[in-house]
N, C-alpha and C positions, 0 to 999 in steps of 0.2 A: 506495500499500500505506499503512495506517496503523498505528499500534501495535494496533487491535481484531486485527488478522490475522495476527499474530506472533503465530506458534505460543506455543502459553502453556509449552511445556517451552525454550522457548529462556531461558537462563540470563539475556540483557540486556536480560528484556520489564522487571521490576523491581529496584529497587536492591538491590544483595548484601544477604541476612541476615548475613554474617558479622560476626566484631568490624569497628569500621569502613568499612564496605563493601567489604574486600577482597574484589576478584574472585573468582565462583566457579571458579577455575583446573580443580575436578576436573572439573566441568561444563560447561564450554565448550570444545567443538569445533570443528574449522575451519569446518564446513558452518552452523554458527551467525550467522560475522560478516558473511553479506551479506544476508539478509534482514533481520537486527540496522541496518545499516547502510540499508537501502531504508526500513525503519519509525521509521527515525530522520529521517531528512532528509524524512519524507514528514509526520511528527509535528508538526517543528521549521517546516517550512513552514505548516501547519497552524494552529501556535501564532502564526505572524508576523504572519497573512492579518488572526488575530483581533484586535491587538496594534495595528496599522496603521491596521484601518478601524472603530474605534473613534469614533463621533463628538464626544467629548468632548475638551477642549483638553486635552493631553499634559499630562503631568505625573510627578513622579521614580516616581510609585507605578503609573500604567499605561504608562508607557512603558521608561524606566530602568528599574526592580525587575522589571516584567516581561518585558525580554528576557533578563535576568540568569537568570530562572528559566525560557524556553524554554530545547529542546535537549536536556533532560537525556539519553534516551536515545541521540540520535545523542554526545553527550559520553562515554557508559557504553562506548558498543564504540571511540571512536575512541581510547582513551585505550591499553584493552586490543590492539588492532588493533596500534597504532604502536608501543606499545613490541615485541611479538610480534615484528612482522616487522625492528625493530633489532638485538634481542637472542634471536629465534629462529628466524632462518626457515625459510623451505621453499619450492621449486619453487611449490607450488600457491601460499600466500601471497605472493609475488612477483606472480605472473600474476595476484591476485585486488587488489593493491593499484595496478599498473598500471590496470586497466581501473576501479578505481572513482577515481585520482586528477583526468581530468579532471569525471568527475560529485559529486563532494564539490566542487572548483572552479567548476562551475554556482550547487552547488546556494548555496555561499558567494555568489558572484555578484549570484543573484536576491532574496539579501535585500538587499546592503549597494548593489546600481544597483535599488534599489523607489523610484521617487520620493516614498514615501507616506511611506520612514522619513529621507530627506535635510528633506522639509517639516516635520515632526512635529517633526527635532532643532533645527530651525531656529529653529521655533515656540516650541519649547522656552527654549530660548535667548533669545530674543527676549522674552519674558515676564520670563527671569532677569534680563537685564539692567534689562528698566525696573520691574525694584523688584514686580512681581506675585508671582514666586512664588521660595519660596527651596528650597533643596536642601541636602542636607546635605553636607558637605565631600568625603565619597567620591563622591555623586554628583555633583557637581560637576567632579570631577577625570573621570568617567566620560562625561561628556555630552562634555568638550572631548575625551576621548578618542575618540569614538563621530563626532565631529564629522570629529574631522582624517581617520580610518580612511574615513570616508562619500567625504569629498571627495578623498581620495586611490584611494578605487576607482573613478573615476569618477564618480560622481554630478555631475551638473549641464553633462556633458560633452552633445554630439549626440547620437542616438542610433544614429546611422552610426558614431559610436566608441565608444559604448558598446558595441556588438554586437560593433566587432574585440577592444575590451580583454577581453571574454566566452572570444573564439576563443583571445586568445594564454593569458590565464588556462589552459584546460583543457589548453593545448599546454605550456605551462612547469611545471606538473605534472607531468606524462606525459615529458615529460623529466628528471625531475629523479628521478622517481621508476627512470627506465629509466638517468640514469647510477650512484646507488648500485649499481643490480642487478649493470648489470657490473664493476665496480668489486669488488664483492666475488669474485664469480666469477674472474677475473683476480688479485685477489690471492692469494686460494685459490691459481689454478692456479699462480702465479709461486714460492710456500714454495720454498726450497732442497733437496732430496734430495740428504743425504752419504752414500755407502755405505762409506768407510774412515774410522776412530774417531780415526784417528791425524788424519785435517785435522781435528778439532774443540779439537785445543789451546788448552788457555786458557781453556776454557768452564771453569765450573765442573760438577761431577760431578748438581747435581741438576737444573742448564739440558740437561745431555746428556740423563741420565733424563727428559726431560719432552718433548726429540726424538726422543725411541725413539718415547714411549710417541704422540705426534702421527704419528706416520710407522703403527705400527700401526694406528692410528685410522681413517688414511686409506686403511689397505688395504694399505700397500707389510708387504712378507715379512720383508723388510730394511734396514739401514738408518737415517737420522738424520732428520727433515724439523725444516728453521729455520723458523717459519712466521712471516710478515713481521707487522709492526705498520701502522697508516696512516702513520706519520711516513715518511719520506727515509729519515734515517740507523736504521738498524735497530740496536737496541741491543748485539745479540753482537759489533758490528764493534767493540766495546772492547776483547772480550778475546780476541776469535780472535788469533791467532800466525800464520795459512796467510797470507799475502798472497794467495795468488790465491783463493781458499775468501772471503775480506772482499771480490773485487773482484766474485766472483760474485752473492753478497747483493746488495753495494752495486747492481749492475745491474740483477737482476733488481728489488730496490724501487723504483728511477728510471725504469724504463722503464712500469711500469704501466698498462694502458689507452692506450701507444702501440703494439702490436704489430701493427697492422692486419688482428688478425682479428677472431675473431667480437664480441668486446668489446672495441676501441677506443675509446673514451670519445670523442675529438677531435671527428670530427661534431656528437656530441649538445651538447658544452660548445659549439662555436660555432654551434650554433642555440640555444643557452639566452641567449650571453650579444647575440646577435642579437635575441630576442624581447624580452628585460628591456629594451636599447635602446631598440628599438621601442615599448613599451609607455609607459617613461618618456618618450617624444618624445609622445605622443595625452594624457599628463597634465601637458604642458607642462612639465616637468622637461629641464634641460638632457643630460641621461644617466643613469642607472641610480645609479650613486654616488649624486646629487642628491639622488634621491626617496628613498632609504633612508636619507641624513644627515637628511631635514627632519623624520622620526621617531626621534631619535633624542635625546642628548644633545647631539650635537656642533650637530647645526644643520646645518652645511656639511660643503661636500666641502673648501672652504679651511682648515677646522679641523684636519681630518682632515690634509691634504695637510702641514699645518702642522707639525703634533706629530711624523708621519714622517720629513718631511724634518728636523728637528731633530734627530733618532739617528740617522740613515743614516749623513752621515761619520763621526761620532764611532765610532758600532759595525762601519764596517770599515774605519778603521783599527787599532781593536783587535783586529781578526780578522789583518789583516794583519800586525800583531804577532808576534802567537801562531803563525799558518802558519810563520812565518821563524825559530821554535823548538824548534816540529813537523818541521819539514823537517830542520833539523841534525840531531836524533833518529835521522829513519829513516837518514837517510846514513851513522850509525853502523855500522846494519845491512847498508846498501844504496847504496855509496856514488855517486857524480852521480843519485840517485834525485828526481825531481820528487816534492813531497806531495801526493795526491789525496785524494777527496773519503772512498775506503774506508778509507785509513789515519788521517783525523783523528782519529778516534775511538781508534781503538787505542793512538796515542800523546800524547793529548793526556790518556789513562789513565795512559801511563807516566810523565810526566813531574807528575804529581797525586801519584803514588806517590813518587817521585826526592823533589819540593819537600815534600810533606804527610809522605809515607812512610804514605799512605794505599790502600789495594787494594781495591774497590766487590765484587770477589771474596770477599773476609776481611771485610766487613760483612756480607753475607748472613743467616750463620749467626744474627746477634743481631739480625733482622730479620722473625722466623718473622710469619705472616698473622694466625694469632688475636691474635695479642701484641699486635701494631700496631693492632689493630682495636680491641682491648677496655682496654689498657690506654693506648693511645695517641687513639686518635679518640676512642671514646667518653668515655677519663679527660677530655680536655680541654672538651671540651662537657659534662660536669659541673659540670666545675670551672667555668666559666663563667658556663653559664645554670643549673644545678641539676637538669636533666635526668637520667633515669635511662632503661638499654636493658636489656628480660627477653628471650630466644631463646623462641619461639614454634613450638614443633617440631610442634603441633597446628595449625599454619596453614602451606597450600600456596601454593607460587608456583607461576610458570606455566611450571618447569625444575627440574627434581630438586636442580640445584648452586644454585637460589635460596634462601639462606634468612632469615626472617620474624623482624624482633626487633617490640617493641611497647615503645613509646617515653612513659614519664609524667613529667609536670611537677613542678615540686619538691614540691608539693603532694600527688602521688602520683595526681593526677587523669591518663588520657590522654590523649595529645597523639596520638597516632597509631600508622601503622605504618612499619619500615624496612627496607625488601627489600634484601636485597645479592646481587648477582649479579658475582661477581669475574671468573670462568676463562675464558679465548677457548676458540672453538669455532668448526667452521667454520661452523656458522649464523648466526654474530654479526658483524658489522661491524666493523671496527675502531675503535680510541678507547676513550673515557670518555665516558662520561654522566650526566643525573640526568635523570628523566622522574616525570612524576605519573600515579596510576592515580587520585586522589582527590585533588581542592581543596579547600581548605580554605576552606570561608563560613559562617558566623554566618544568610548570610541562609536558607540550605537545610539548614542545624544538619548539617553535614559535617565529617568531621575528615580530615585530610592523610595518604593512603597515596603515599608515595613510593620512587623506585627509583636503586638506585646502581649501574650498569654499568663493571666494567674489562678487559682483558684480560689478565689474567696466565694465564701459560703453566701448567697444572694438572698435577701430578706424579702418578707413579703412584700408588696405594691404598697409605695407609700411611703414606707420606712427606709430609712435612711441606712448606708452602709458602716460600718462601724467597724473600724479596722484594729487588730493587735499590733504592737510595735513590729515584730516580727514580719510582718506585710506589709509594714510602710517602708521595711527595709528592701524587701523582695522588689517594691516597685520604681526604688528608685538603683535596684541592681539593673533589674531590666530593662529602665528606661538608659541605662548604661549602653549595653549592648545596642538598644536603639540609633542613641546618639553613634555609633558608631557607624552603623550604616547609614543614618540621614547626612552624617555632616562630611560622609566618605566621596572623595575627587579625586579619581583617576581614570581614567584611559582605561584601562582592561578589564571587561565583567567580572572573571575571574578573580581578580584582585580586591574587588569591593567590598568594602569594610570589613565581616569577620571574617571574611576567607584569611585568616592566618592561623599558624601553627595553635591546635588543641591545646596545650599549654600556655598561651597566652592571649586565647579569645576571652577568656576571663578576667584580665586584668583592666583595662578599661570600666567595665562594671561593676568591679569591686570600689572601684576609684568612685567610682560614681556616687556609692555609699556613703560618702563622708558629709554628703551636702544633706542626709539626713539629719545629722545632730549639728548643723553647721547653727549657730543663734540666732542670727538674723534670719533665716530658712525656717528653721522650725517654730518662732516664735508667730510668723504669718500663717503657718500651717494649722498647727496644734491648738487650736481653738475651740469652746464648745459648739456644738451646733444645732443646741438651743438658745442659748442666755448670749455666746459671742464675746463671750469670756474667754481669755488668751489662760492656755494652762500655766496655773501658778510657777510662780518663777523658783519657788523652795523645789518642787517638783523636776523639774530643767535640770536642776544642779545635780539633782538626786541621782535622776538618769544618769548623768554623764560622769557622776561617782560610782556608780553600779556598772559600768559598760565591763569589767574581766570577771563580775560578780558570776560565779558558775561556768568559767571560762577552763578550767580545767576538764567537765564533763563537755562541752562543745565541739573542744577539739580532742577528745578523746574517741568520740564518737564518730568525729571526720573521720580521723585517721583511721579507721576501725575497718570504714568502710575504704579508704583508699588504699589500705594495706591487704585486707581480701580482693578488693581487685587485680594486686600485681599477684599475689598468693597462686591466683588461679591462673595467669595468664604468665605464668615465669617459669613455666613447666615444660614440660618435650612429652609427644605424645603420650608416649608412654607413662608417664606419671599422671597423667589427668585421671580419675576416678572416671568409674565407666555403671557403677550402681550408685539409683538416685537415694538408696539410705544412706551412702556414705557425704552428702552435701554434708548434712549437721555438721556431724563428725569432723570433715574433713575443716569448714568454719571454725568450729573450738580450736584445733589444732595450730590452726594459724594463726588464730589473735593471741590463742596463748607465746608461740616461739617469737611471735612480735614485741613480746611485753606491752601489749594494749589491750590484755581480758581483764575487766575493770568489773568486778558486780556491779548489777545496778546499771550498768554503762550500756548500752544496747546499739552495733554502730548503726550509724547512718540510715543504709540501708542493708538490709539482709541478703546472703546470696539471692533468694528465690524470688524478691522482688526488685532487686539491684537493675532498672530497667536502664540509668546510664551505661551501665557496659553489656548488659545481657541484651540489651532492644535498641538501643540507642548505639553514638558514637564517642562515648568516654571509654570503651574496650582498654586498657591497662593506661588509659587516661584522666581516670577520675581525682588523680594527685596534682591535676590539671590545678583545680583550684587552688589548692596549698604552694603549687611555683607560683603562680601571680598573684595570690596574695604578697609574695615577697618583695616584688617591683611595685603590688599597689599601698603597703606601708611607704617604702621608698619615696614614691611621687607622693604621697598623703602631706610626711614630712617635707617635703618641695614646695607644694602647696600652701604645707604651714610658715616656713622658712621666708616665701615673697609675697603673704601677706594674707592668703586663703580666697575665697571669692572674689575674684577680680578679672575684669577686663581682660584686660594685658596677660592675665595668668591662665584662663580660659582658651586664647586664642590662642598662647602658646601650644599649649595641649592640645588643641584640636590642629592644629598645621605639624605636630612633628608626629603624633601619635592618629587621633583618629583621620586626619584627612588622607592619610597613606595606605590606611588598610594594609594590603600583602602586597602591595607593588615593591616593596622590600625588605628585607632581613628585618625582622621585627626588634629586635633586639640593638642593630645598629640604632633604630629610632628611637628605643628606650634611654640610649647613655646618648646621644641628640640630647634629646629632654631631660635628663640627670648631668650630665657631665662626667660622670662616672659610671662605676660596672654598679650591678642592684647590691642591696647589702641586706643580710638576715636580721640584724638586728634591733632595727623599726618592727620588724613581725615579734621575734621576741617579746620586744617590752608590748607589744599591741596584746597580744595572749597571756602576756604575766607567768613567763618561759625561758627571761632572761636570767 
């Protein structure tokens, strides 16, 4: 099938005529996806065939830029489809995704394993090295990354090895899709239904109303449904006074994917781990983690192990000291009781209130979503970068909850569109993330369209959306990713915005979290939603003073997940367990060996619901958050040294980091901004590990 055979009524057939190329969601129907994917793959293969079949010597124009221009139809449908399957899935789209996954993997392999691509890339590289051709800096970096990508895909290996790699890639994409699908189903099924309202004592009225609404939305005539977030530790545990219900919620959370039923994920994840190890072996790497690290700023698993190993002992020691305090608080209520994972958030919140006179439930009325977005997230971006935001209710998103904002630069020119999808729903996977719908590119004359997805419980109609403090931080974090896309100023679409190594992509978003704490920003958005009164100054001071409270727990739960990820992916094919019953044992052993097994602290994600690594793109790369935080903490220090929330600082950060996307070595960009190599000391001080 080619683009010529695509039905002319299919909205993917041509670039959208809507502002900034916003996909025409009003016209897109489920039946449009498959024909567009098939036409897109056929068109790209024909375009690449023409590029690789040229008799002329390869150049920047006829090879690199030609590849950048290819695949436009496939890009259009892919960006819309995969945002939809993560944010508003259906059984029909899930089935289609599972069918498409191996076909798309085979399509990718057909291009990257074509020996003519390898030959032409090497010929261009040789010509550049000999001084016979000059490349623009972004094209030179593209040549570097393409050569690496082609080599890592298996180019140059024996035909029988390439055949096995193709088969592995198809199977891996199918398994990753299946893992995410089963996890979403099991997470929905694991939501805890509470019939007796009295059991919900401690929860804010808004949270109870959202739980009642969730029960109604799921077809329950009565009761309250406590839906689960992707994390192990559920937010409601900090408030629920009923210890039995806390245990029910926690156990529902940490047993997802391990029930032995239709949505058990253990067999899938074991096969994934084994096949990834096999592919790495075929490509000449010690294990999958080494394969991933080679294409990152870390470069080696030794570097990854070094930073995780340096942090783990101090984090675990801090967590154990915190546990002793919390157990003492628990025993005031229940003498001789042992602190368990479902107790930790509740007694941590109680101690935080006692020590810092701070109640998370009391904060919520001051953290209304609309105010946080406009007077917090958007205001900070305007102060730093001069950009402004305008509601576009005339533009339609992919779901009724999605809001569309037009973004303008300081001179009034349009930068792009920002789509906000804040609320949780049964069709949305857990967590929070940013997606692109259109990549910024001067070559293609395209401006960015980006999406932020969160999972905030939706209140009943007419009620305000009141946030927990963690949700405020998540808003700022994800908008940091959005800024990376919106402020991209590159020529090539493959280098737009967040198209950077996995262990660098979290860096700008983590930096953006600092503005949630900035006093001049916080006093604008932390306003009571009914009275208009600002959050009491002493509360703000208390929040700032309490930032390191429970940090041993936070660091330990994160490191537990990061170390589990490395443990699963630092094995040879022969070392990977094969029986589902071995998953929990392997997990416990790995945490103990790493010195991060602390009673009462569950890894942020346990293996069976670790969607980042078994259903997404963070396999052997979950360490990226702490690796990026080293850069983040050092950069926060730079902002502070230079006066904080100032336009000149924002312009400098924009020019040095955000605008460049992946058009060069990202660590060179960091060094240009900071004037030195990154230092770990600011991170150690931030997390109380110094």
